[in-house]
C-alpha positions in Angstrom: -1.1 -14.2 6.0 -0.8 -11.5 8.7 1.4 -8.6 7.8 2.8 -6.0 10.2 3.2 -2.8 8.2 5.4 -0.3 10.0 5.2 3.3 8.8 6.7 6.6 9.9 5.2 10.1 9.6 2.5 9.0 7.1 -0.1 6.3 6.6 -2.7 5.9 7.9 -2.7 9.5 9.2 -1.3 11.6 6.3 -1.6 11.9 2.6 1.3 12.4 0.3 3.4 10.0 -1.8 4.3 7.7 1.1 0.8 7.5 2.4 -0.7 6.9 -1.0 1.8 4.0 -1.7 0.9 2.3 1.6 -2.8 2.7 1.1 -2.6 1.2 -2.4 -0.6 -1.7 -1.1 -3.0 -2.5 1.8 -6.1 -2.2 -0.4 -4.6 -4.1 -3.3 -3.5 -7.1 -1.2 -6.9 -7.7 0.4 -6.6 -11.5 0.9 -3.9 -10.7 3.5 -4.6 -9.2 6.9 -2.7 -6.1 8.0 -1.7 -4.8 11.4 -0.6 -1.1 11.0 2.2 0.2 13.3 2.5 3.9 12.8 5.2 6.1 14.1 3.7 9.6 14.1 5.8 12.8 13.8 3.4 15.4 15.3 0.3 15.9 17.4 -1.3 17.8 14.4 -0.9 14.7 12.3 -2.8 12.5 14.7 -5.5 15.2 15.3 -6.2 15.3 11.5 -7.6 11.7 11.9 -7.0 8.6 10.0 -8.0 7.7 6.4 -10.8 5.2 5.9 -9.3 1.7 6.3 -10.5 -1.5 4.6 -11.9 -4.3 6.7 -8.9 -6.5 6.4 -6.9 -4.0 8.5 -7.1 -5.8 11.9 -5.7 -3.1 14.1 -3.8 0.2 14.2 -1.2 1.0 16.9 0.4 4.4 17.0 3.5 5.7 18.8 4.3 9.4 18.9 8.0 10.0 18.1 7.5 13.7 18.8 6.9 13.0 22.5 9.2 10.9 24.6 7.7 7.8 26.3 9.1 8.5 29.8 7.9 5.8 32.1 9.5 7.6 35.2 11.6 4.5 35.8 15.2 4.9 37.0 17.8 2.2 37.0 19.3 0.7 40.1 23.0 -0.3 40.4 22.7 -3.5 38.4 20.6 -1.9 35.6 23.0 1.1 35.4 25.9 -1.3 34.9 24.0 -3.1 32.2 23.1 0.1 30.5 26.6 1.4 30.6 27.9 -1.7 29.0 25.4 -1.7 26.2 25.7 2.0 25.5 29.5 1.7 25.6 29.4 -0.9 22.9 27.0 1.2 20.8 29.1 4.4 21.2 32.3 2.5 20.4 30.7 1.1 17.2 29.6 4.6 16.2 32.9 6.4 16.8 35.3 3.8 15.4 36.7 4.2 11.9 35.1 1.6 9.6 37.4 -1.2 8.6 38.1 -1.7 4.9 39.2 -5.4 5.0 35.7 -6.8 5.3 35.8 -7.7 9.0 34.5 -4.7 10.9 34.4 -5.4 14.7 32.9 -1.9 15.3 29.8 -2.9 13.3 29.3 -5.9 15.6 29.8 -3.7 18.6 27.1 -1.3 17.4 24.7 -4.2 16.9 25.5 -5.7 20.3 24.9 -2.4 22.0 21.7 -1.7 20.0 20.1 -5.1 20.9 21.3 -4.9 24.5 19.6 -1.5 24.9 16.4 -2.9 23.3 16.3 -5.9 25.6 16.9 -3.7 28.6 14.1 -1.4 27.6 11.8 -4.4 27.0 12.5 -5.9 30.4 13.1 -2.8 32.6 11.9 0.3 30.7 13.7 3.6 31.7 15.6 4.0 28.4 14.5 7.6 27.9 16.0 8.9 31.1 19.1 6.7 30.8 20.0 7.9 27.3 19.8 11.5 28.5 21.8 10.9 31.7 25.3 12.1 32.7 26.4 8.5 32.4 25.5 8.4 28.7 27.3 11.7 28.0 30.5 10.6 29.8 30.4 7.2 28.0 30.1 8.9 24.6 32.9 11.4 25.5 35.2 8.5 26.3 34.3 6.7 23.0 35.0 9.9 21.0 38.5 10.3 22.6 39.5 6.7 22.1 42.3 5.9 19.6 41.3 5.1 16.0 38.0 7.1 16.0 36.4 8.6 12.9 37.8 11.8 11.5 35.7 14.7 12.8 34.5 12.8 15.9 37.6 13.4 18.1 37.0 17.2 17.9 33.6 16.9 19.7 33.1 19.0 22.8 30.7 18.6 25.7 28.0 20.6 24.0 28.4 18.4 21.0 28.0 15.3 23.1 24.9 16.7 24.7 23.4 17.6 21.3 24.1 14.2 19.9 22.7 12.3 22.9 19.5 14.4 22.5 19.3 13.4 18.8 20.1 9.7 19.6 17.4 9.5 22.2 14.9 10.6 19.6 16.1 8.1 17.0 16.0 5.2 19.5 12.5 5.9 20.9 11.1 2.9 19.0 13.2 0.6 21.3 10.9 1.5 24.2 7.6 0.7 22.6 5.2 -1.9 23.9 4.9 -3.6 20.5 7.3 -6.4 21.2 5.1 -9.2 22.7 3.0 -12.1 21.5 0.0 -9.8 21.0 2.0 -7.3 19.0 4.7 -7.8 16.4 5.2 -11.3 17.7 1.8 -12.2 16.3 2.5 -11.3 12.6 3.8 -13.6 10.0 5.9 -10.9 8.2 7.0 -7.4 9.1 7.2 -4.9 6.3 8.9 -1.6 7.1 7.8 1.1 4.7 11.1 3.0 5.1 14.6 2.5 6.6 16.2 4.2 9.5 14.3 4.5 12.8 11.1 3.3 11.1 12.7 -0.1 10.5 13.7 -0.5 14.1 10.5 -2.2 15.2 10.9 -4.7 12.3 14.5 -5.3 13.3 13.5 -6.1 16.9 10.7 -8.3 15.7 13.3 -10.3 13.8 15.5 -10.4 16.9 12.9 -11.3 19.5 10.5 -13.6 17.4 12.4 -14.5 14.3 9.8 -12.6 12.1 11.0 -12.2 8.5 11.7 -8.5 7.7 11.0 -6.8 4.4 12.3 -3.2 4.0 11.1 -0.9 1.3 13.1 2.3 0.7 12.4 5.0 -1.9 15.0 7.2 -0.2 18.0 6.0 1.8 18.2 7.7 5.2 22.0 8.2 5.1 21.7 10.0 1.8 18.9 12.2 3.2 21.1 13.0 6.2 23.8 14.3 3.9 21.4 16.3 1.7 18.9 17.7 4.2 19.6 20.7 6.3 18.6 20.1 10.0 15.8 22.2 11.7 18.4 23.5 14.1 22.1 24.2 13.2 24.3 21.3 14.2 28.1 21.3 14.5 30.4 19.3 12.3 31.1 16.7 15.0 27.4 16.2 15.7 26.6 15.7 12.0 29.5 13.3 11.8 28.2 11.2 14.7 24.6 11.3 13.2 26.0 10.1 9.8 27.8 7.3 11.6 24.6 6.3 13.4 22.6 6.3 10.2 25.3 4.3 8.4 25.7 1.7 11.2 21.9 1.3 11.6 21.4 0.9 7.8 24.1 -1.7 7.7 22.5 -3.7 10.5 19.0 -3.4 8.9 20.4 -4.6 5.5 22.2 -7.5 7.2 19.1 -8.7 9.0 16.4 -8.0 6.3 15.2 -11.1 4.3 14.6 -8.8 1.3 15.2 -5.2 0.5 13.0 -3.4 -2.1 14.5 -0.1 -3.2 12.2 2.1 -5.3 14.9 2.7 -8.0 18.4 1.8 -9.0 19.7 5.0 -7.5 18.5 4.0 -4.0 19.8 0.4 -4.7 23.3 1.7 -5.2 23.2 3.6 -1.9 22.0 0.4 -0.2 24.9 -1.6 -1.7 27.3 1.1 -0.5 26.0 0.6 3.0 26.7 -3.1 2.9 23.5 -4.6 1.5 23.8 -8.1 -0.1 22.9 -7.8 -3.8 21.2 -11.2 -3.8 18.6 -9.9 -1.4 17.8 -6.7 -3.3 14.7 -6.5 -5.6 14.1 -3.1 -7.3 10.3 -2.4 -7.1 9.1 0.9 -8.7 6.3 2.7 -6.9 2.9 2.0 -8.3 0.8 4.9 -9.6 -2.7 5.2 -10.8 -2.6 5.5 -14.6 -6.3 5.8 -15.1 -6.6 9.4 -13.9 -4.1 10.5 -16.6 -5.7 8.4 -19.4 -7.8 11.2 -20.9 -4.9 13.6 -21.3 -2.5 10.9 -22.3 -4.6 9.6 -25.1 -5.3 13.1 -26.5 -2.4 13.9 -28.8 -3.7 17.4 -29.6 -4.0 18.6 -25.9 -1.7 21.2 -24.6 -0.6 24.7 -25.8 2.4 24.1 -28.2 4.2 27.2 -26.9 3.9 26.5 -23.2 6.3 24.9 -20.8 4.9 23.4 -17.6 6.5 22.8 -14.2 4.4 20.8 -11.7 5.5 19.9 -8.2 6.1 21.0 -4.6 7.9 24.3 -4.1 11.2 24.1 -2.3 14.8 25.2 -3.0 15.8 21.7 -4.1 13.5 22.1 -7.2 15.7 25.0 -8.3 13.0 27.2 -9.8 15.5 30.0 -9.9 17.5 28.2 -12.6 14.2 27.4 -14.4 13.3 31.1 -14.5 16.8 32.0 -15.9 16.5 29.3 -18.5 13.1 30.6 -19.5 14.6 34.0 -20.0 16.9 32.4 -22.7 13.9 30.6 -24.2 12.0 33.9 -24.5 14.9 35.5 -26.4 14.7 32.9 -29.1 10.9 32.3 -29.0 9.1 35.4 -27.8 5.6 33.7 -27.7 6.7 31.1 -25.2 5.0 30.8 -21.8 5.9 29.1 -18.6 3.3 27.9 -16.1 4.5 27.0 -12.6 1.8 24.9 -11.1 2.5 24.0 -7.5 1.0 21.9 -4.7 -0.5 24.0 -1.9 2.2 25.7 0.1 1.9 25.1 3.9 5.2 26.0 5.6 7.0 29.3 6.0 10.2 28.2 4.3 8.4 27.2 1.1 6.3 30.4 1.2 9.5 32.5 1.4 11.1 30.6 -1.5 8.0 31.0 -3.6 7.9 34.8 -2.9 11.5 35.0 -4.0 10.7 33.2 -7.2 7.7 35.5 -7.9 10.0 38.6 -7.3 12.6 37.2 -9.7 10.0 36.5 -12.4 8.7 40.0 -12.1 12.2 41.4 -12.6 13.1 39.1 -15.5 9.8 39.4 -17.3 8.0 42.8 -16.9 4.3 42.7 -17.8 4.1 42.9 -21.6 1.2 44.2 -23.7 0.6 43.4 -27.4 -0.7 46.9 -28.1 -1.3 50.3 -26.7 -4.8 49.4 -25.5 -4.1 45.9 -24.3 -3.5 44.8 -20.7 0.1 43.7 -20.0 0.7 40.0 -19.0 3.6 38.3 -17.6 4.7 35.2 -19.6 5.3 33.4 -16.3 2.3 32.4 -14.2 2.3 30.9 -10.7 -0.7 28.7 -10.1 -1.9 26.1 -7.6 -3.2 22.6 -8.3 -6.9 22.7 -7.7 -7.2 26.3 -8.8 -9.5 27.5 -11.7 -6.8 27.1 -14.3 -5.6 23.6 -13.2 -8.4 21.9 -11.2 -6.9 18.5 -11.5 -3.3 17.1 -11.7 -3.9 15.7 -15.2 -5.1 19.1 -16.5 -2.0 20.7 -15.0 0.3 18.4 -17.0 -2.0 18.8 -20.0 -1.7 22.6 -20.0 1.5 22.6 -22.1 3.5 20.8 -24.7 6.6 20.2 -22.6 7.0 19.4 -18.9 10.2 20.6 -17.2 12.0 19.3 -14.1 14.8 21.5 -12.9 15.7 19.9 -9.6 19.2 19.8 -8.1 18.2 17.0 -5.7 15.7 14.3 -6.4 14.9 10.8 -5.3 12.3 9.1 -7.4 10.8 11.8 -9.6 7.0 11.3 -9.1 6.1 14.3 -11.2 8.1 13.0 -14.1 6.2 9.7 -14.1 2.9 11.5 -14.0 4.0 13.6 -17.0 4.9 10.4 -18.8 1.4 8.9 -18.1 0.1 12.1 -19.8 2.2 11.4 -22.9 4.2 14.6 -22.4 7.7 15.2 -23.8 10.0 16.1 -20.9 13.2 18.1 -20.2 14.9 17.1 -16.9 18.0 17.6 -15.0 20.3 14.6 -14.4 19.7 14.0 -10.7 18.5 11.0 -8.6 16.6 8.4 -10.6 15.7 10.7 -13.5 17.7 8.9 -16.2 16.5 5.5 -15.0 12.8 6.7 -15.1 13.1 8.5 -18.4 14.9 5.7 -20.2 15.5 7.6 -23.4 12.0 9.0 -23.7 12.9 12.6 -22.8 15.8 15.1 -22.8 18.2 15.2 -19.9 20.6 18.1 -19.1 23.1 18.8 -16.2 21.7 20.4 -13.1 22.4 24.1 -12.4 22.8 24.8 -16.1 20.1 27.2 -17.3 21.7 27.5 -20.8 21.5 23.7 -21.4 18.0 23.6 -19.9 16.9 26.4 -22.3 18.4 24.7 -25.4 16.6 21.5 -24.6 13.3 23.2 -24.1 13.7 25.1 -27.4 14.6 21.9 -29.3 11.2 20.4 -28.3 9.1 23.5 -28.7 10.4 23.8 -32.3 9.8 20.2 -33.3 6.2 19.0 -32.8 6.9 15.6 -34.4 9.7 14.9 -32.0 7.5 15.9 -29.1 4.8 13.5 -30.1 7.2 10.6 -30.6 8.8 11.1 -27.2 5.5 11.6 -25.5 4.1 8.4 -26.9 7.2 6.5 -25.9 7.1 7.9 -22.4 3.5 6.9 -21.9 4.2 3.3 -23.1 7.2 3.1 -20.7 5.2 4.4 -17.8 2.4 1.9 -18.4 4.9 -0.9 -18.5 6.9 -0.1 -15.4 5.1 2.3 -13.0 1.5 1.1 -12.5 -0.1 0.0 -9.3 -0.7 -3.4 -10.8 3.0 -4.2 -11.3 3.8 -2.9 -7.8 1.2 -5.1 -6.2 2.2 -8.1 -8.2 5.8 -7.7 -7.1 4.9 -7.5 -3.4 2.4 -10.3 -3.5 5.0 -12.6 -4.9 7.6 -11.5 -2.3 5.2 -11.9 0.6 4.5 -15.5 -0.4 8.2 -16.2 -1.1 9.3 -15.0 2.4 6.6 -16.9 4.1 7.5 -20.1 2.3 11.1 -19.8 3.4 10.3 -18.9 7.0 10.1 -21.5 9.8 6.6 -22.6 10.9 5.6 -20.3 13.8 2.6 -21.5 15.8 0.9 -19.3 18.3 -0.4 -20.3 21.7 -3.5 -22.5 21.4 -2.9 -23.7 17.9 -2.5 -27.4 17.1 0.2 -29.1 15.1 -0.2 -28.1 11.4 -1.5 -31.1 9.4 -1.5 -33.2 12.5 -4.5 -35.2 11.2 -4.1 -36.6 7.8 -6.9 -36.0 5.3 -8.1 -39.7 5.4 -9.0 -39.3 9.1 -12.0 -37.3 8.0 -13.2 -39.9 5.4 -16.2 -42.0 6.7 -15.5 -45.7 6.9 -12.6 -47.9 7.8 -10.1 -45.0 7.6 -11.8 -43.1 10.5 -11.5 -46.2 12.8 -7.8 -46.2 12.6 -5.8 -44.5 15.4 -4.1 -41.3 14.2 -0.7 -40.3 15.5 0.3 -36.6 15.0 4.0 -36.2 14.2 5.9 -33.0 14.3 8.3 -32.5 11.5 11.8 -31.2 11.8 10.7 -27.8 10.5 7.9 -27.4 13.1 8.6 -25.7 16.4 6.8 -23.6 19.0 6.9 -19.8 18.5 
């Protein structure tokens, strides 16, 4: 089988959770051939080079979303009229208030406009300039002022229209790619989008133009991310409302056209259902992780300092290290020998560096360096370390440094660090966000977010009860080995690939003969071979 894997901002150029997942998928399903279609986010990402790819990856095609594909083509009168009609339908679908009676004409209008723009871009090009034209802005303005529009959209001003058109052009850049021909996505048997949103647009168009089955995997729903993530540049309320409408309409169309949806957890599944996904076509598939690298720590019941709490992860405000530090202050009042080790992935952006500096300052204020005696050197009970440093050279050793692993996030999708702690047989204390409860499944303690007192009480309960820690840690490791390994992930996708192909119509490429056109007996020496053979095309066979 030939799989077209569409990625955005990751594999095969970047590491990280998304890149690792795609790499394991490609390497683990070696009997299949893969064509990689990568949407890159920056020139720096491409300059860093690609990871080593296995031989069954036939090709890699990259499209830079960070740079517009302006073909310098301008529309004549006829094409302008076509563009205006398609863009009007899309804008009307975006601005109209969603219907609650099940029959939403605005959803159909959005889809009609989206596919019309895609077909125009495929045949004529020029979509980049058209989407930024005065015609597009005026059409959007008319749609925003029509009766029955969404709340918040009617208040949009001309600067808001210009800002949204700029954002929309970026989101729709995949429509202008040269991937939609018989040598591109038309040549694959199955298109697998590694995320939703704009990254699924190539798969959506492959389904539209060639009838290619579409499989969409989402570990985080784009509409949810839009609501939770602050934009790089401040956007007005009407612009954010229009962007939310776009993400919602696009998600609904992707879910309507996808043959199967594979959310990474039940939390993402609920968001998909809210956006209109059919439950019958949803299969929850947890991300697969390598359990072997945590085996040594996980099988050693005596590892870890019994008085130490450990936090491991990426430093950002959503992780709420401030609440963790305040909670640890309460822990220290009740158990003075307790320590907290904050072990972070390398920090590479200015925002994360500023937040980390703020956390260090707060820790110095809450916990002045303490000395055990007059001649001893004072130490702070909170340490900030980096994965790969002398104290935590590997990820497994970072989790193995303490008796309890803490997650204090206020926003979380699928908690990768929590699963890694479970592989290490660590008792955990987590906040009730995202898919935490689903992942833990009763093998750890869960408290409300933004509640340092509750976080402290749960940590103290485990620090004071070694037997309970061991029981929870053993149960957590058993659960992780059952649900979150690479093997279970690959088994699930292998079965779905075959299922989708078995239900798809036969698609023959140019130059290929009729499948099974010659019966097996035609190749047997003797009387069978002397008989004339007539090839018959079944009802399910047709030209691609």
